[in-house]
N, C-alpha and C positions, 0 to 999 in steps of 0.2 A: 279291359284290354291287357291291363297287367296282366292278369289271370291270366288271360291264354297264352301270352307270350311265355309266363312259367311253364304252364303246360305243354307248346312247345318243344320249349328248350330241354325241358325233362326225358319227350318223343325222342327228341333228334341225339340224346345222348345215349339213350336206353336202345335205338335201332340202329345207331353206329356202332355201336359194342356186338351188337346184334348181329351185323352184316360183315363185322371184322372176321366171326368166327366163319363164315364163307367166301370169304376173300379167293379161296384156291379155286371155286366158284364162280367166281367173278372174274378170274382173270380167266376163264375158257368164255364167259358173255362175253367179254372185248373181243378177244380171238376171234367170236363167230360173227361179230360187226364190222372183219375186214373186207368184205363184201365190195366196197366200192374202190381199194385196190385193185381188181382184177380187172375191173374198169375200167380204171386209171390206164391199167398197163394196154388195155385194147385201143382204148383213144389216142395213148399218144405212139403207139405205133401205128396208128391212121395218120396222126399228125406227118409223121416221120417221112412218110411215102407218098404226102401234100393232098390227101383226100378231107383232110375239116378245113376251119379257118382258124383253129388255135393251133399255136407251138405245143411241145411238148410239154414244156417248162409250164405251162398255163393252164393243162388238164392236169399235173401233180400236185399244182396249189391247188384248183380250183378241185379235186377230188380229196382231197387230206381233210379241207373246209369242209368238206361234205362227212364225210366220216365222224370229225368231233362233233357238227350239228345233230347226227344222228345218236352218237352217242349219248351226247347230252339231254335226246328227248326220248328216250328208251324208257316205255311205262308194262307195265304186268298188273295193274291194279284189277282188270279183269280178270286173271286166274286169280287174285290172293282175293276177291271179296268172292266168286263164285266157288271159290276151294271154303270159305267160311257160311255159307248158306250150305251147302252140301255135309259138311262135318258136323252143324250146329255151332260152331265156336264164335258166332253170330251174336248167339242168345246173352253169350258170356259179357261180350262188348256194349251189348245195350242195357246192361246192368249198372255201365258208368258214363257219369255225367257228360260224355266228349259224343261228336258225332266218329262214328268208325271212320269216315273221310280223312279225320286228319291224323289217324293212325296210319292207313296208307300211303297217304300224302309224306309225311316223317320217315316212311320207310322209303321212299323213293330219293326222298332230300339225301336220309345217311348213307345210303348206297353212291350215291353220286361223291359223297366223301371219298369211301372206299375205290372208288372208280379213278379218279383224278389223278393220283401217283400214275395208277398204269397207263391212262392216256398219254403223261408226262413222257414217261419212258417209252411208247410209240412213238411220240413226237419226237425223240432224241434219234432213234433209229433212223427213221424217217429222214430227219437233217443230215445224217451220217450218209446215207444211202443218194439222195437224192439234194444235193448240196445249195443250189441254184433255185430250189422248187420254195422253200421258205421265205416269203418276201412280208416285214413288219409294214401292214395297211395303216397304219396310224391310229392314234386314241381314239378318234370318232368313230371309225369302220369298225374298230374292234369292242367298242363298248354298245355299240346299235346292233353288230350282231348278234352277242351277248343278249341284250334284249328280245331279240326277234325269236332266239333258241330257245329262252326264259318265256317266250308267250305261248311257241310251238309245243314246247315239251307240258304249261298245263290247258291247250287246247287236247293234246295226246291223252293226257290224264283224264280229262273230262270225258273222253271219249270211251275210254276204257272203262272209267267207272260206271258210266251209261252202261255199260256193254253188262259190266259186271250184276250190275243190280237187274236185268233181266232174268238171273237168275232165279230172284221170286218167283217167276212163272214157267219158266224151261229147266231141265235137270241140269242142261250143260249149256252155257249161252256162249262161251269166252270163243269159241269156234266164228263166233260171227265179226268179232273183230280183225279176224283174217282179211275181212274183204275190204276193211278199210287199211290193212297192211299191202294188200295189193295194188288198190288204188295209188296210195303213197308210192307204192315202188317206179309205179310207170308217171304218174304227174307230179313228183315232188323235186323232180333233176338228180334222183338216185342211180339212174342209167345211165344219163346224159344231159348238159346242160339243157334249160329249157330253152335257149335261142335258140336250139338248133331242131326243136320240133316244129311242124308246120305252124306257119300263123292263125291258121283257122281251129288248131287245139290249139294254143296258147289262150286262143279270146276265149273258148268253149269252157275253159279250166282256171280263167284265172278268178273268178269271186268264188271256187270251193279253197277249202283253206289246204288242197293238197301241193299247188306251185310254192307256200311261203314256208310251209314247216322245215322246207330244206335248203331248197332254192336262194330263197331270202336270207338267212346267216349266211350262207356258205358264198352267197354274194359281196357281202361287204366284206367276207374276212380274203377272198382271193382276188375280189377287184374282176374279174374274169369279165364281168358284165358291171353296169351301173345297176345299184340297188335302186329295187322299187318300193320308197316308203309307205306306198298304197297299203302294200300288203299287211303292214302292223294294224289298220282298219279291218282287213278282212280276218285276219288272226281272231281279232278283238272281237269283232261281229260273231264269230263261229263260237268262241270262247264263252262267250253270253247264252247263245241259242242252246248250247252243252250244257250249261250251269243248271241253266232253266228247265230242262229236260234229267238231269239229274236229280234234281230237286221234286220234280213229281213223282220220278221213278221209286226216290225212296220214301216220299210217304204213302204212297198206294204200295208201294211194299213193303213195308214195314206193318201195316195192317195186315195183307194176307199173313206176313209172316208169323203176326201175333193170332190170328186166328187158325191158323194149320198147329197152333200150341207148343209151336216149339221153344 
């Protein structure tokens, strides 16, 4: 375990330095994630006209929490691994005594270290524009929301990595992940609080991972709706499923990659 810890510490420091070189690009990535604020404006206006059950301030708190939850769970493992297969970089990584998944995971973790100061700056601007919107949720909801967001990131990473592994069989499998993103967009609470969805839709998607990827941490942080702790079990179940899928694809794909003479 100590050897693995030392390797991860080294990888994190290396990838953090690497990500600092792309800090200007990361700024644009963060700005590209401001979409929840557009939905916030629309729902807040609807609230002012009396068309919804929540107040404009509640929508402001909720969509800011959605923005943070989404920023902490962004992944690109599907693109990275697919690029390694297409360009042959994977051959170099296979020569080293470390599963390539750890490199990609360290890449994501280090990027969060560069992203967090930018999120803090956006939070400061948001607090100045909407001074009554940010309310301290308390330590317990804050930590539970962080735990839910971490689990959502882990699941999203495993899904993206599994899609990237399909590049052993397909020339470019990265677009398959777009289907995951579309489903998440509609059923994770990014467009609107899930409590506003028809009950039949809520029941139909509850045991899928999508309602808990964003809505669960956002519920803890915003206090808009009581958070359902059963969402942790759903996220954990799907994380184990996709972990198993990733390991199976890795073992089968590695044999195929070697057989191709790469």
